[in-house]
N, C-alpha and C positions, 0 to 999 in steps of 0.2 A: 624031335623038333630041333633044328639047328640054331635058330635064334628067334625068341618070342616076339621081337619088335622089329620095326623097320630099321635096317642098318643105315640107310640114308638119313633118317631122322636122328639117329644117335650122334651123327657128326654135326648137327645143327646146335649152336649154343643158344641159351636163353637170350631174350632181348636185353641188350646192355642197358637200355633206358630203364626198363622195368626192374631189372636186377638192382640198379642203383637206387631206385625210388622205393624199394623195400625198406631202405634205411630211413627215408623221409616219413614213411607211414607210421613209424614208431617214435617220431619226434613231435614236439609241441612248439607252437608259436614260430612256425617256419615261414620265411619269405621265400616262396617258390618261384624261381626263374627257370624251372625245368620242364614242366609239362607243356607240350605244344598245343595249347588250347586257348581259344578266345576267352577273355574274362567277361564278355558280355553274355547276358541271357539271350536266347533266341528271341528275335523281335516279336512283339505281342501279336501282330497281324498274322504271323505264321503259326504261332501257338493257337490262336483263336480258330484258324481254319482247321487245325488238327482236332481241336475240341469239337467243332461242328461236324467233322467227318465221323468222329466216334458217336456223337449224338444221333446222326443219321443211320448209324449201324453199317456204315460202308467199310467193312473190315474183312471182306473176302479176299482170296487170292486175286492178283492181277494176272495179265498174260506174263509169260516168262520174260519177255523183253521189257515189261513195264507198261504202265498206263499210256495209251496212245497220246492222250492230251498232255501228259507230262513230257513225253519224248518230243512232241511238237513244240512245247514251250522251250525246252532245252535247245532244240535245233534253231529256233528263232533267236534265242539269246546268244548262241555261239556265232551266228551270222552277223547279228547287229553289233555285238561287243568285240569280236575278234576276227571277223571275216573268215570264219571256218564254215564250210558247207557240208552238211551231212543230211541224208535222207532219214527222217525219224522212223520210217517204216521198217527199214532193213539194214541200217548202218549204225545202230545204237542199241546198247543194253544197259538198263539201270541195274546197279549192283549194290551189295552191302558195303557201302563206303568205297573209297578208292583202293583200299587194301585188297578187297576181292577182285577189283578190276586189274590190279597188278598181277595177282595170282593167275587169273584166267588168261591174261595176255601171254604170260610165259608158257603156261600149259598148252595153249593153242598153237604156238609156233615152234616150240623146242622139241628136238629129238635128242636122244642120248648123246652127250658129248658136244653138242652145239655150244658155241661161245657167246656170251653176252658181255659187252664192254660197259663198265660202270665208271663214272667220274666220281672219285671220292675226295673229300668226305661226302657221304650221301645217306639218305634215310636208311634206317637199320633193317627194314624188311626186304630190300631188293635182293641182296646176295643170297640169303637163305631161301627165298622163293625160287630163284634160279636153280639152286642146288636141288630143291625138292621136285622141280620139274625135269630133272635129269640133265640140266645144262652145266656148263663150266664158266665160272666168273673170271673175267679179265679186268683188272682195275688200273685206272690211271689217276695219279696224284695231281690234284689241281692247286695245292696249297701255295705253290710258287708262281702261280699264274692268276692271282687275285680270285681264286676259286672258280675260274672259268675254264671250259674245256680247252686244253692245249692241242690245237689241230695237228701240229707236227708229231706229237706223241700218239694221237689217234691214228694217223696214217701208218705208223710203225706197228701199232697193236692189231690192225686189221689182218686177218688171215683167212684162208679158205674155209675155216670153221666158224667164222663170225656170222652169227645169225641175227644179232640185234645190238643196237646201242641204245642205252636208256639215258635220257636227260630229264632233269627236274629244274624247272625255272618258273618263278622264283624258287630258290633252293632251300631245302631243309637239309642241313643245319645252318648254312652260311648266310642266307639272304641274298646271295648273288643272283643277278638276272642276266641271262645270256643275250648279248646284243644280236641284232639281225644279221650282221656280217658273219658272225660265227655260225649262226643257224644256217645260213646259206652254204657255208663250207661243209657243214655236216650233211646237208641235203645233197650236195654234189657228190660226196663220197658214198652216200646211200644209193644214189642212182648208178654210180659207176660200179660199185661192188655188189649191189643187190641185197643189202641187209635191211632189216626193219629198223625204224626209229620209234621207240616208245617214249612219248613225251608226257610227263606228269606235270599237269598245270593246275593243281588244286589251289595254289596260291595266286593264280593269275590276276584276280581282282585286287590283290594287295601289292601292286607295283606303284612306287611312289613318285619317282622323279621324271619318268618318261612313260609314254604310252606303251603298254605291253604288246609285244609281237609274239603271236602264237606260232610255233613251228608248223602246226597243222594248216596255217593260212598260206604257206608257201606254195608256189605253183609246181605241178608235176610230181608231187611226192605222195599223193593220197593213197595209192595202192600199196605203199610200203610204210605207212604211218599208222600208229595206234595212239589215239589221244585219250588221256585219262584226266578226269576232273570230278568235282563233287561239290557238296554243299557245306561241308564241315567247317571250313575256315572262314571264308568270306561272309557266310550267312549265319555264323555262330550256331551251327547245327551238328556238332560233333557226335552227340549221343543218338541222333536220328538215323545214323548209318545209311546214308544215301550217296552213292557216287554213280559214275557212268563211264562206259568205254565206247569210243566211236572209232570206226575204221571202215574199210571196204566191205561190201556185202560178202565177199569170199571169206574174209576173216570172221565177221560177225556170225555167219551161219555155223561156223565151227565152234566159236567161243560159246555160242548159245547152248550147244550140247553139254558143255561142262556146267554152265550156269543152271540148266534145267535139272541136272542130277544132284548138284551139290547145294543149290540155294533155292531153286524153284522160282522165286521172284523176290524183288526188294520189298521192304516194308510198305504196306499199302498206305497207312496214314502218313508216313513220311513223303510219299509221292504226291499226295494231295497238298501237303504243306509246302512242298517244293514249288508247285505251280504258283502258289500265293507268293512265295519268296521271289520268283522271277518276275511276277507282275508288279512287284513293289520293291525295286532295288535301292530305294533311297536310304534304307538302313545301312547298306554296305558303304555308302559315301560317308556317313557319320562315323562309323567304326574305323574306316580307313584313315580319316583325318585324325582321329584320336591316336591310332597306332603311329602315324607319322610324327606327331608331336612328341610322343614318348620316345620313339627312336632317336630323334634329334637330341633330346636332352640326355638320354641314357648313354648313347655312344660318345657324346662329347665329354661326359663326366668320366667314363671309363678311360678314355685317352688321357684326361687330366690327371688321373691317379696313377698312371703308369702302366696300363694294360693296353697295348696297341690294338686298335679295333677298326677294321674297315667299315665304312658306312654301308650298311646293307641297302640294296635298292628295292627289295621286296620281302614278302612274308612278314613274320614278326619275331625273327631271331637275329642275334648278332653272334659273332664268333671270335671273342677276344683271345689274343695270344698271351699265354702265361709262361712262355719259354724263359723269360728273365728271372723267374722265381726259383729255378732249380728243381722244381717239383714236377712229377709226371701229371698228366691230366687227371688221372684217378686220385692220386695223392692230394692234389690241390682241391678237388671237389669234395672229397671225404673230410679233409681237415677244415675246409671252409664251412661245411655243414655242422660239424661237431663243435667248432669254436665260435661261430657267429650265427648259426641257424639260418643261413642262406643256402638254398639248394640250387645248384647248376648241374649240367650234364657234362661228364668228361668227353672231350672231343674224340678220344680214342675209340669210343663205341661206334663212331660213324665211319670207321675204316681208315685206309691209307691217307696220310696227310692230316688226320685229325688229332694225332698226338701233339701236345704242346698248345692245345686250344681248349676252350670250354664253350658250350652252347648256353646262351642266356636267352630266355623268352621274355620279351618286353611287353607282352600282352598282360600286363600287371598294373594295378593301380599306381598312379604317378607318385603318390606319397610313399608307397612301398618301394618303388624303384629308387627314389632318392635315399631312403633309409638303407636299402641294399648296397648302394654305392658307398655309403659311409662305413658300413660294416666290412665290405671288401677292402676298403682303404685301410681300415684299422688292422685287418688281417695281414695285408701286405707289409705294413710297418713292423709287425711282430716277427714275420719270417724273413724280413730283409736284412 
């Protein structure tokens, strides 16, 4: 035996987020601004439907693609909310969260050595999943462009090996929302060069200052677009593990092969709960209003204490600059945790352009956010 384990896997580092939060797990009385999760419980109507599903004994497998009625509800929601048109019968698969959707998207389109362009900072799973699918990651730093895709650099990065470009809007970790003119430019390049665009829109409902424009709503791009979304963030359903991938029938028929063998079907109870969520979206409005109020207060106070922070237009993260402290992102996060019991995520774990920043999740009780700012301010005074 030459090597007992996958050589490709040996080169994949552990999640930088989870590695850091091993420290948090052993600490007490922490104010956590780190975990990217709503602080709301799943709305009662959704939980009640799940309970009813269990009481009826409706717990068998669904079709591989998911319950037809759930796919139909999602298709109606996408059309009404974002003007995206997908046939629920053959252009959609329900997945184990958006993470599985990302994985099968890469595995469906990538051949050995194909290139995927990522705009960094970006979510930590993208690059490792490209590598595991046999692809090669090409990164573009957005930190000097207000965390938006710089089209001039994208044009330079495109090569004959470019198979896909991945965008995430609203963005994790920065909260940036890609405006429609930049989306149009990416679409034009996709049409010209023939690469796929994978658009992760799991935070689409959490866009605050302007109506959200979905890349998948643009004209003429459907055959080369893969839309990813789910219920975790907007509907406070992180633990339910339900996402979906939408694309052309040619893509879905191939992606379904992977899903059939690796997952079989998404959780049945979660699918019934999702139908209820889509039928009663008023809970999303209340949560969104709360996040926006917290965003406004938290970002204002971070700037006041000397941490330059762009106002995020979506999601529930902000990305303060800590460059003026003289500390690296990891040093800042570790020392802040040890000295003040405030947990943030080092920006460096999100790739190129993340060093010199920290990610703060403001989906946290308003009182705790205010206290966190006071502790961060105290920490800055001690190291200044």
